[in-house]
mmJSON file of the N, C-alpha and C atoms, coordinates in Angstrom:
{"data_MODEL":{"atom_site":{
"group_PDB":["ATOM","ATOM","ATOM","ATOM","ATOM","ATOM","ATOM","ATOM","ATOM","ATOM","ATOM","ATOM","ATOM","ATOM","ATOM","ATOM","ATOM","ATOM","ATOM","ATOM","ATOM","ATOM","ATOM","ATOM","ATOM","ATOM","ATOM","ATOM","ATOM","ATOM","ATOM","ATOM","ATOM","ATOM","ATOM","ATOM","ATOM","ATOM","ATOM","ATOM","ATOM","ATOM","ATOM","ATOM","ATOM","ATOM","ATOM","ATOM","ATOM","ATOM","ATOM","ATOM","ATOM","ATOM","ATOM","ATOM","ATOM","ATOM","ATOM","ATOM","ATOM","ATOM","ATOM","ATOM","ATOM","ATOM","ATOM","ATOM","ATOM","ATOM","ATOM","ATOM","ATOM","ATOM","ATOM","ATOM","ATOM","ATOM","ATOM","ATOM","ATOM","ATOM","ATOM","ATOM","ATOM","ATOM","ATOM","ATOM","ATOM","ATOM","ATOM","ATOM","ATOM","ATOM","ATOM","ATOM","ATOM","ATOM","ATOM","ATOM","ATOM","ATOM","ATOM","ATOM","ATOM","ATOM","ATOM","ATOM","ATOM","ATOM","ATOM","ATOM","ATOM","ATOM","ATOM","ATOM","ATOM","ATOM","ATOM","ATOM","ATOM","ATOM","ATOM","ATOM","ATOM","ATOM","ATOM","ATOM","ATOM","ATOM","ATOM","ATOM","ATOM","ATOM","ATOM","ATOM","ATOM","ATOM","ATOM","ATOM","ATOM","ATOM","ATOM","ATOM","ATOM","ATOM","ATOM","ATOM","ATOM","ATOM","ATOM","ATOM","ATOM","ATOM","ATOM","ATOM","ATOM","ATOM","ATOM","ATOM","ATOM","ATOM","ATOM","ATOM","ATOM","ATOM","ATOM","ATOM","ATOM","ATOM","ATOM","ATOM","ATOM","ATOM","ATOM","ATOM","ATOM","ATOM","ATOM","ATOM","ATOM","ATOM","ATOM","ATOM","ATOM","ATOM","ATOM","ATOM","ATOM","ATOM","ATOM","ATOM","ATOM","ATOM","ATOM","ATOM","ATOM","ATOM"],
"id":[1,2,3,4,5,6,7,8,9,10,11,12,13,14,15,16,17,18,19,20,21,22,23,24,25,26,27,28,29,30,31,32,33,34,35,36,37,38,39,40,41,42,43,44,45,46,47,48,49,50,51,52,53,54,55,56,57,58,59,60,61,62,63,64,65,66,67,68,69,70,71,72,73,74,75,76,77,78,79,80,81,82,83,84,85,86,87,88,89,90,91,92,93,94,95,96,97,98,99,100,101,102,103,104,105,106,107,108,109,110,111,112,113,114,115,116,117,118,119,120,121,122,123,124,125,126,127,128,129,130,131,132,133,134,135,136,137,138,139,140,141,142,143,144,145,146,147,148,149,150,151,152,153,154,155,156,157,158,159,160,161,162,163,164,165,166,167,168,169,170,171,172,173,174,175,176,177,178,179,180,181,182,183,184,185,186,187,188,189,190,191,192,193,194,195,196,197,198],
"type_symbol":["N","C","C","N","C","C","N","C","C","N","C","C","N","C","C","N","C","C","N","C","C","N","C","C","N","C","C","N","C","C","N","C","C","N","C","C","N","C","C","N","C","C","N","C","C","N","C","C","N","C","C","N","C","C","N","C","C","N","C","C","N","C","C","N","C","C","N","C","C","N","C","C","N","C","C","N","C","C","N","C","C","N","C","C","N","C","C","N","C","C","N","C","C","N","C","C","N","C","C","N","C","C","N","C","C","N","C","C","N","C","C","N","C","C","N","C","C","N","C","C","N","C","C","N","C","C","N","C","C","N","C","C","N","C","C","N","C","C","N","C","C","N","C","C","N","C","C","N","C","C","N","C","C","N","C","C","N","C","C","N","C","C","N","C","C","N","C","C","N","C","C","N","C","C","N","C","C","N","C","C","N","C","C","N","C","C","N","C","C","N","C","C","N","C","C","N","C","C"],
"label_atom_id":["N","CA","C","N","CA","C","N","CA","C","N","CA","C","N","CA","C","N","CA","C","N","CA","C","N","CA","C","N","CA","C","N","CA","C","N","CA","C","N","CA","C","N","CA","C","N","CA","C","N","CA","C","N","CA","C","N","CA","C","N","CA","C","N","CA","C","N","CA","C","N","CA","C","N","CA","C","N","CA","C","N","CA","C","N","CA","C","N","CA","C","N","CA","C","N","CA","C","N","CA","C","N","CA","C","N","CA","C","N","CA","C","N","CA","C","N","CA","C","N","CA","C","N","CA","C","N","CA","C","N","CA","C","N","CA","C","N","CA","C","N","CA","C","N","CA","C","N","CA","C","N","CA","C","N","CA","C","N","CA","C","N","CA","C","N","CA","C","N","CA","C","N","CA","C","N","CA","C","N","CA","C","N","CA","C","N","CA","C","N","CA","C","N","CA","C","N","CA","C","N","CA","C","N","CA","C","N","CA","C","N","CA","C","N","CA","C","N","CA","C","N","CA","C","N","CA","C","N","CA","C"],
"label_alt_id":[null,null,null,null,null,null,null,null,null,null,null,null,null,null,null,null,null,null,null,null,null,null,null,null,null,null,null,null,null,null,null,null,null,null,null,null,null,null,null,null,null,null,null,null,null,null,null,null,null,null,null,null,null,null,null,null,null,null,null,null,null,null,null,null,null,null,null,null,null,null,null,null,null,null,null,null,null,null,null,null,null,null,null,null,null,null,null,null,null,null,null,null,null,null,null,null,null,null,null,null,null,null,null,null,null,null,null,null,null,null,null,null,null,null,null,null,null,null,null,null,null,null,null,null,null,null,null,null,null,null,null,null,null,null,null,null,null,null,null,null,null,null,null,null,null,null,null,null,null,null,null,null,null,null,null,null,null,null,null,null,null,null,null,null,null,null,null,null,null,null,null,null,null,null,null,null,null,null,null,null,null,null,null,null,null,null,null,null,null,null,null,null,null,null,null,null,null,null],
"label_comp_id":["MET","MET","MET","ALA","ALA","ALA","GLY","GLY","GLY","ASN","ASN","ASN","THR","THR","THR","ASP","ASP","ASP","SER","SER","SER","GLN","GLN","GLN","LEU","LEU","LEU","THR","THR","THR","GLU","GLU","GLU","LEU","LEU","LEU","HIS","HIS","HIS","THR","THR","THR","LYS","LYS","LYS","ALA","ALA","ALA","ALA","ALA","ALA","TYR","TYR","TYR","ALA","ALA","ALA","HIS","HIS","HIS","GLU","GLU","GLU","ALA","ALA","ALA","ALA","ALA","ALA","ALA","ALA","ALA","HIS","HIS","HIS","GLY","GLY","GLY","HIS","HIS","HIS","SER","SER","SER","THR","THR","THR","GLY","GLY","GLY","ASP","ASP","ASP","HIS","HIS","HIS","ALA","ALA","ALA","SER","SER","SER","ALA","ALA","ALA","GLN","GLN","GLN","GLU","GLU","GLU","LEU","LEU","LEU","ALA","ALA","ALA","ARG","ARG","ARG","LYS","LYS","LYS","ALA","ALA","ALA","LEU","LEU","LEU","GLY","GLY","GLY","TYR","TYR","TYR","SER","SER","SER","VAL","VAL","VAL","GLU","GLU","GLU","ALA","ALA","ALA","LEU","LEU","LEU","LYS","LYS","LYS","HIS","HIS","HIS","THR","THR","THR","GLN","GLN","GLN","GLU","GLU","GLU","MET","MET","MET","ALA","ALA","ALA","GLN","GLN","GLN","SER","SER","SER","ALA","ALA","ALA","PRO","PRO","PRO","GLN","GLN","GLN","ARG","ARG","ARG","MET","MET","MET","GLN","GLN","GLN","VAL","VAL","VAL"],
"label_asym_id":["A","A","A","A","A","A","A","A","A","A","A","A","A","A","A","A","A","A","A","A","A","A","A","A","A","A","A","A","A","A","A","A","A","A","A","A","A","A","A","A","A","A","A","A","A","A","A","A","A","A","A","A","A","A","A","A","A","A","A","A","A","A","A","A","A","A","A","A","A","A","A","A","A","A","A","A","A","A","A","A","A","A","A","A","A","A","A","A","A","A","A","A","A","A","A","A","A","A","A","A","A","A","A","A","A","A","A","A","A","A","A","A","A","A","A","A","A","A","A","A","A","A","A","A","A","A","A","A","A","A","A","A","A","A","A","A","A","A","A","A","A","A","A","A","A","A","A","A","A","A","A","A","A","A","A","A","A","A","A","A","A","A","A","A","A","A","A","A","A","A","A","A","A","A","A","A","A","A","A","A","A","A","A","A","A","A","A","A","A","A","A","A","A","A","A","A","A","A"],
"label_entity_id":["1","1","1","1","1","1","1","1","1","1","1","1","1","1","1","1","1","1","1","1","1","1","1","1","1","1","1","1","1","1","1","1","1","1","1","1","1","1","1","1","1","1","1","1","1","1","1","1","1","1","1","1","1","1","1","1","1","1","1","1","1","1","1","1","1","1","1","1","1","1","1","1","1","1","1","1","1","1","1","1","1","1","1","1","1","1","1","1","1","1","1","1","1","1","1","1","1","1","1","1","1","1","1","1","1","1","1","1","1","1","1","1","1","1","1","1","1","1","1","1","1","1","1","1","1","1","1","1","1","1","1","1","1","1","1","1","1","1","1","1","1","1","1","1","1","1","1","1","1","1","1","1","1","1","1","1","1","1","1","1","1","1","1","1","1","1","1","1","1","1","1","1","1","1","1","1","1","1","1","1","1","1","1","1","1","1","1","1","1","1","1","1","1","1","1","1","1","1"],
"label_seq_id":[1,1,1,2,2,2,3,3,3,4,4,4,5,5,5,6,6,6,7,7,7,8,8,8,9,9,9,10,10,10,11,11,11,12,12,12,13,13,13,14,14,14,15,15,15,16,16,16,17,17,17,18,18,18,19,19,19,20,20,20,21,21,21,22,22,22,23,23,23,24,24,24,25,25,25,26,26,26,27,27,27,28,28,28,29,29,29,30,30,30,31,31,31,32,32,32,33,33,33,34,34,34,35,35,35,36,36,36,37,37,37,38,38,38,39,39,39,40,40,40,41,41,41,42,42,42,43,43,43,44,44,44,45,45,45,46,46,46,47,47,47,48,48,48,49,49,49,50,50,50,51,51,51,52,52,52,53,53,53,54,54,54,55,55,55,56,56,56,57,57,57,58,58,58,59,59,59,60,60,60,61,61,61,62,62,62,63,63,63,64,64,64,65,65,65,66,66,66],
"pdbx_PDB_ins_code":[null,null,null,null,null,null,null,null,null,null,null,null,null,null,null,null,null,null,null,null,null,null,null,null,null,null,null,null,null,null,null,null,null,null,null,null,null,null,null,null,null,null,null,null,null,null,null,null,null,null,null,null,null,null,null,null,null,null,null,null,null,null,null,null,null,null,null,null,null,null,null,null,null,null,null,null,null,null,null,null,null,null,null,null,null,null,null,null,null,null,null,null,null,null,null,null,null,null,null,null,null,null,null,null,null,null,null,null,null,null,null,null,null,null,null,null,null,null,null,null,null,null,null,null,null,null,null,null,null,null,null,null,null,null,null,null,null,null,null,null,null,null,null,null,null,null,null,null,null,null,null,null,null,null,null,null,null,null,null,null,null,null,null,null,null,null,null,null,null,null,null,null,null,null,null,null,null,null,null,null,null,null,null,null,null,null,null,null,null,null,null,null,null,null,null,null,null,null],
"Cartn_x":[8.082,7.587,8.656,10.23,10.714,11.431,10.344,10.442,8.948,8.045,7.174,7.984,7.611,8.881,9.782,10.395,11.68,10.389,9.98,8.646,8.317,7.975,6.996,8.269,9.026,9.625,10.403,11.193,11.019,9.886,8.898,7.493,7.581,7.826,7.899,9.001,10.416,11.139,10.352,10.045,10.132,8.726,7.882,7.11,7.073,8.349,8.781,10.004,10.449,11.26,10.368,9.402,8.073,7.752,7.457,6.86,7.99,9.332,10.164,9.911,9.992,10.042,9.374,7.758,7.106,6.959,7.544,7.282,8.194,9.5,10.226,9.816,9.135,8.601,7.213,6.405,5.345,6.406,7.513,8.115,8.883,9.085,9.893,9.035,7.318,6.846,5.942,5.831,5.48,4.561,3.941,3.034,3.453,3.63,4.019,3.65,2.169,1.282,1.178,1.221,1.593,2.154,3.414,5.028,5.307,4.962,4.12,3.654,3.189,2.43,2.645,3.803,3.997,5.255,5.948,7.401,7.137,6.139,5.303,4.987,4.38,3.839,5.409,6.62,7.947,8.252,8.852,9.117,8.961,7.323,6.801,6.575,7.005,7.527,9.013,9.919,10.817,11.162,10.533,11.182,10.545,8.999,8.621,9.369,10.06,10.983,12.518,12.842,13.75,13.588,12.794,12.365,12.198,11.091,11.398,12.376,13.42,14.714,15.679,15.837,16.255,16.162,14.78,14.009,14.609,14.239,14.579,15.981,17.09,18.625,18.638,18.137,18.911,18.01,16.526,16.574,16.967,17.974,18.694,19.212,19.67,20.9,22.209,23.166,24.556,25.325,25.216,25.49,25.419,23.791,23.317,23.669,24.09,24.794,26.078,26.102,27.034,27.968],
"Cartn_y":[-10.464,-8.932,-7.801,-8.651,-7.653,-8.497,-8.866,-9.654,-8.797,-8.633,-7.904,-6.602,-5.719,-4.251,-4.519,-5.423,-5.082,-5.115,-6.192,-6.017,-4.907,-4.326,-2.77,-1.945,-1.509,-0.721,-0.832,-2.303,-2.407,-2.252,-2.206,-1.413,-0.311,0.484,2.013,2.27,1.585,1.9,2.136,0.307,0.162,1.159,1.582,2.611,3.951,4.079,5.235,5.64,4.386,4.314,4.605,2.945,3.028,5.192,5.606,6.576,7.927,7.763,8.516,7.892,7.113,5.997,7.181,6.61,7.477,8.646,9.718,10.917,11.059,10.932,11.178,10.46,9.37,9.571,10.063,10.361,11.406,12.828,13.474,14.668,14.181,13.5,13.098,13.054,12.902,12.511,14.0,14.925,16.315,16.287,15.214,15.763,16.102,17.511,17.981,18.284,18.244,18.316,17.359,15.61,14.587,14.477,15.251,14.82,15.016,16.343,16.868,16.439,15.485,15.16,13.786,13.335,11.472,12.196,13.105,13.653,14.014,14.558,15.285,13.258,12.557,11.45,10.346,10.928,10.0,10.814,11.495,11.9,12.154,11.742,11.471,9.748,9.483,8.035,7.696,8.454,8.308,8.677,9.654,10.365,9.258,8.874,8.06,6.793,6.16,4.997,5.194,6.684,6.64,7.119,7.758,8.051,6.488,5.712,4.107,2.866,3.889,2.927,3.667,4.867,5.216,4.93,4.626,4.39,2.473,2.031,1.26,0.462,0.983,1.171,1.115,2.269,2.893,2.008,1.553,0.204,-1.297,-1.017,-2.537,-2.649,-3.873,-4.204,-4.083,-3.745,-2.749,-4.149,-5.107,-6.637,-6.499,-6.341,-5.607,-5.09,-3.644,-2.758,-2.69,-2.172,-2.074,-0.897],
"Cartn_z":[5.841,5.793,5.091,5.484,4.52,3.229,2.72,1.328,0.276,1.428,0.92,0.946,1.752,1.157,0.122,-0.171,-1.652,-2.127,-2.175,-3.855,-4.036,-2.585,-3.364,-3.138,-2.897,-3.177,-4.969,-5.137,-6.326,-7.353,-7.503,-7.612,-8.018,-7.288,-6.917,-7.809,-8.19,-8.979,-9.934,-10.269,-11.968,-12.306,-12.119,-11.979,-12.132,-11.635,-11.919,-13.3,-13.482,-14.466,-15.931,-15.505,-17.103,-17.07,-15.784,-16.392,-16.753,-16.544,-17.578,-18.3,-18.771,-20.489,-21.513,-20.959,-21.284,-21.559,-20.466,-20.412,-21.64,-21.778,-22.868,-24.378,-24.715,-25.543,-25.889,-25.267,-24.766,-25.948,-25.218,-25.429,-26.833,-26.909,-28.228,-29.704,-29.313,-30.273,-30.052,-29.563,-29.75,-28.66,-27.759,-26.79,-25.051,-25.875,-24.705,-22.902,-23.398,-22.624,-21.294,-22.664,-21.593,-20.986,-21.828,-21.154,-20.21,-19.745,-18.636,-17.279,-17.7,-16.425,-16.415,-17.282,-16.749,-16.049,-16.522,-15.543,-14.236,-14.138,-12.641,-11.943,-12.619,-11.711,-11.629,-12.413,-12.885,-11.246,-11.544,-10.169,-8.738,-8.867,-7.346,-7.315,-8.423,-7.821,-7.36,-8.167,-7.794,-6.322,-6.283,-3.83,-3.186,-3.526,-2.561,-2.715,-3.786,-3.589,-2.688,-3.369,-2.63,-0.699,-0.326,0.671,1.576,1.061,1.946,1.496,0.346,0.504,1.195,1.462,2.614,4.288,4.291,4.923,5.671,5.265,5.111,5.161,4.641,5.031,5.837,6.836,8.422,9.445,8.9,9.679,9.939,8.843,8.489,9.497,9.62,11.0,9.806,10.751,10.045,9.801,9.901,8.902,7.627,7.172,5.967,5.412,5.953,5.036,4.731,3.141,2.228,2.634],
"occupancy":[1.0,1.0,1.0,1.0,1.0,1.0,1.0,1.0,1.0,1.0,1.0,1.0,1.0,1.0,1.0,1.0,1.0,1.0,1.0,1.0,1.0,1.0,1.0,1.0,1.0,1.0,1.0,1.0,1.0,1.0,1.0,1.0,1.0,1.0,1.0,1.0,1.0,1.0,1.0,1.0,1.0,1.0,1.0,1.0,1.0,1.0,1.0,1.0,1.0,1.0,1.0,1.0,1.0,1.0,1.0,1.0,1.0,1.0,1.0,1.0,1.0,1.0,1.0,1.0,1.0,1.0,1.0,1.0,1.0,1.0,1.0,1.0,1.0,1.0,1.0,1.0,1.0,1.0,1.0,1.0,1.0,1.0,1.0,1.0,1.0,1.0,1.0,1.0,1.0,1.0,1.0,1.0,1.0,1.0,1.0,1.0,1.0,1.0,1.0,1.0,1.0,1.0,1.0,1.0,1.0,1.0,1.0,1.0,1.0,1.0,1.0,1.0,1.0,1.0,1.0,1.0,1.0,1.0,1.0,1.0,1.0,1.0,1.0,1.0,1.0,1.0,1.0,1.0,1.0,1.0,1.0,1.0,1.0,1.0,1.0,1.0,1.0,1.0,1.0,1.0,1.0,1.0,1.0,1.0,1.0,1.0,1.0,1.0,1.0,1.0,1.0,1.0,1.0,1.0,1.0,1.0,1.0,1.0,1.0,1.0,1.0,1.0,1.0,1.0,1.0,1.0,1.0,1.0,1.0,1.0,1.0,1.0,1.0,1.0,1.0,1.0,1.0,1.0,1.0,1.0,1.0,1.0,1.0,1.0,1.0,1.0,1.0,1.0,1.0,1.0,1.0,1.0,1.0,1.0,1.0,1.0,1.0,1.0],
"B_iso_or_equiv":[0.0,0.0,0.0,0.0,0.0,0.0,0.0,0.0,0.0,0.0,0.0,0.0,0.0,0.0,0.0,0.0,0.0,0.0,0.0,0.0,0.0,0.0,0.0,0.0,0.0,0.0,0.0,0.0,0.0,0.0,0.0,0.0,0.0,0.0,0.0,0.0,0.0,0.0,0.0,0.0,0.0,0.0,0.0,0.0,0.0,0.0,0.0,0.0,0.0,0.0,0.0,0.0,0.0,0.0,0.0,0.0,0.0,0.0,0.0,0.0,0.0,0.0,0.0,0.0,0.0,0.0,0.0,0.0,0.0,0.0,0.0,0.0,0.0,0.0,0.0,0.0,0.0,0.0,0.0,0.0,0.0,0.0,0.0,0.0,0.0,0.0,0.0,0.0,0.0,0.0,0.0,0.0,0.0,0.0,0.0,0.0,0.0,0.0,0.0,0.0,0.0,0.0,0.0,0.0,0.0,0.0,0.0,0.0,0.0,0.0,0.0,0.0,0.0,0.0,0.0,0.0,0.0,0.0,0.0,0.0,0.0,0.0,0.0,0.0,0.0,0.0,0.0,0.0,0.0,0.0,0.0,0.0,0.0,0.0,0.0,0.0,0.0,0.0,0.0,0.0,0.0,0.0,0.0,0.0,0.0,0.0,0.0,0.0,0.0,0.0,0.0,0.0,0.0,0.0,0.0,0.0,0.0,0.0,0.0,0.0,0.0,0.0,0.0,0.0,0.0,0.0,0.0,0.0,0.0,0.0,0.0,0.0,0.0,0.0,0.0,0.0,0.0,0.0,0.0,0.0,0.0,0.0,0.0,0.0,0.0,0.0,0.0,0.0,0.0,0.0,0.0,0.0,0.0,0.0,0.0,0.0,0.0,0.0],
"pdbx_formal_charge":[null,null,null,null,null,null,null,null,null,null,null,null,null,null,null,null,null,null,null,null,null,null,null,null,null,null,null,null,null,null,null,null,null,null,null,null,null,null,null,null,null,null,null,null,null,null,null,null,null,null,null,null,null,null,null,null,null,null,null,null,null,null,null,null,null,null,null,null,null,null,null,null,null,null,null,null,null,null,null,null,null,null,null,null,null,null,null,null,null,null,null,null,null,null,null,null,null,null,null,null,null,null,null,null,null,null,null,null,null,null,null,null,null,null,null,null,null,null,null,null,null,null,null,null,null,null,null,null,null,null,null,null,null,null,null,null,null,null,null,null,null,null,null,null,null,null,null,null,null,null,null,null,null,null,null,null,null,null,null,null,null,null,null,null,null,null,null,null,null,null,null,null,null,null,null,null,null,null,null,null,null,null,null,null,null,null,null,null,null,null,null,null,null,null,null,null,null,null],
"auth_seq_id":[1,1,1,2,2,2,3,3,3,4,4,4,5,5,5,6,6,6,7,7,7,8,8,8,9,9,9,10,10,10,11,11,11,12,12,12,13,13,13,14,14,14,15,15,15,16,16,16,17,17,17,18,18,18,19,19,19,20,20,20,21,21,21,22,22,22,23,23,23,24,24,24,25,25,25,26,26,26,27,27,27,28,28,28,29,29,29,30,30,30,31,31,31,32,32,32,33,33,33,34,34,34,35,35,35,36,36,36,37,37,37,38,38,38,39,39,39,40,40,40,41,41,41,42,42,42,43,43,43,44,44,44,45,45,45,46,46,46,47,47,47,48,48,48,49,49,49,50,50,50,51,51,51,52,52,52,53,53,53,54,54,54,55,55,55,56,56,56,57,57,57,58,58,58,59,59,59,60,60,60,61,61,61,62,62,62,63,63,63,64,64,64,65,65,65,66,66,66],
"auth_comp_id":["MET","MET","MET","ALA","ALA","ALA","GLY","GLY","GLY","ASN","ASN","ASN","THR","THR","THR","ASP","ASP","ASP","SER","SER","SER","GLN","GLN","GLN","LEU","LEU","LEU","THR","THR","THR","GLU","GLU","GLU","LEU","LEU","LEU","HIS","HIS","HIS","THR","THR","THR","LYS","LYS","LYS","ALA","ALA","ALA","ALA","ALA","ALA","TYR","TYR","TYR","ALA","ALA","ALA","HIS","HIS","HIS","GLU","GLU","GLU","ALA","ALA","ALA","ALA","ALA","ALA","ALA","ALA","ALA","HIS","HIS","HIS","GLY","GLY","GLY","HIS","HIS","HIS","SER","SER","SER","THR","THR","THR","GLY","GLY","GLY","ASP","ASP","ASP","HIS","HIS","HIS","ALA","ALA","ALA","SER","SER","SER","ALA","ALA","ALA","GLN","GLN","GLN","GLU","GLU","GLU","LEU","LEU","LEU","ALA","ALA","ALA","ARG","ARG","ARG","LYS","LYS","LYS","ALA","ALA","ALA","LEU","LEU","LEU","GLY","GLY","GLY","TYR","TYR","TYR","SER","SER","SER","VAL","VAL","VAL","GLU","GLU","GLU","ALA","ALA","ALA","LEU","LEU","LEU","LYS","LYS","LYS","HIS","HIS","HIS","THR","THR","THR","GLN","GLN","GLN","GLU","GLU","GLU","MET","MET","MET","ALA","ALA","ALA","GLN","GLN","GLN","SER","SER","SER","ALA","ALA","ALA","PRO","PRO","PRO","GLN","GLN","GLN","ARG","ARG","ARG","MET","MET","MET","GLN","GLN","GLN","VAL","VAL","VAL"],
"auth_asym_id":["A","A","A","A","A","A","A","A","A","A","A","A","A","A","A","A","A","A","A","A","A","A","A","A","A","A","A","A","A","A","A","A","A","A","A","A","A","A","A","A","A","A","A","A","A","A","A","A","A","A","A","A","A","A","A","A","A","A","A","A","A","A","A","A","A","A","A","A","A","A","A","A","A","A","A","A","A","A","A","A","A","A","A","A","A","A","A","A","A","A","A","A","A","A","A","A","A","A","A","A","A","A","A","A","A","A","A","A","A","A","A","A","A","A","A","A","A","A","A","A","A","A","A","A","A","A","A","A","A","A","A","A","A","A","A","A","A","A","A","A","A","A","A","A","A","A","A","A","A","A","A","A","A","A","A","A","A","A","A","A","A","A","A","A","A","A","A","A","A","A","A","A","A","A","A","A","A","A","A","A","A","A","A","A","A","A","A","A","A","A","A","A","A","A","A","A","A","A"],
"auth_atom_id":["N","CA","C","N","CA","C","N","CA","C","N","CA","C","N","CA","C","N","CA","C","N","CA","C","N","CA","C","N","CA","C","N","CA","C","N","CA","C","N","CA","C","N","CA","C","N","CA","C","N","CA","C","N","CA","C","N","CA","C","N","CA","C","N","CA","C","N","CA","C","N","CA","C","N","CA","C","N","CA","C","N","CA","C","N","CA","C","N","CA","C","N","CA","C","N","CA","C","N","CA","C","N","CA","C","N","CA","C","N","CA","C","N","CA","C","N","CA","C","N","CA","C","N","CA","C","N","CA","C","N","CA","C","N","CA","C","N","CA","C","N","CA","C","N","CA","C","N","CA","C","N","CA","C","N","CA","C","N","CA","C","N","CA","C","N","CA","C","N","CA","C","N","CA","C","N","CA","C","N","CA","C","N","CA","C","N","CA","C","N","CA","C","N","CA","C","N","CA","C","N","CA","C","N","CA","C","N","CA","C","N","CA","C","N","CA","C","N","CA","C","N","CA","C","N","CA","C","N","CA","C"],
"pdbx_PDB_model_num":[1,1,1,1,1,1,1,1,1,1,1,1,1,1,1,1,1,1,1,1,1,1,1,1,1,1,1,1,1,1,1,1,1,1,1,1,1,1,1,1,1,1,1,1,1,1,1,1,1,1,1,1,1,1,1,1,1,1,1,1,1,1,1,1,1,1,1,1,1,1,1,1,1,1,1,1,1,1,1,1,1,1,1,1,1,1,1,1,1,1,1,1,1,1,1,1,1,1,1,1,1,1,1,1,1,1,1,1,1,1,1,1,1,1,1,1,1,1,1,1,1,1,1,1,1,1,1,1,1,1,1,1,1,1,1,1,1,1,1,1,1,1,1,1,1,1,1,1,1,1,1,1,1,1,1,1,1,1,1,1,1,1,1,1,1,1,1,1,1,1,1,1,1,1,1,1,1,1,1,1,1,1,1,1,1,1,1,1,1,1,1,1,1,1,1,1,1,1]
}}}
């Protein structure tokens, strides 16, 4: 189960990174409307990934925390 959670968190962080990259590219090519939408999506993915990562860290056994 933990491995599945790890892969889901990794996927959320990856989606956020790709959406940020796509938004930056759209902005650099002058497509500001698309870039804004992609930036909103990237922020949503980032916030969701952070929330789940924090929940996972809080529920981890004490010996697993760094």
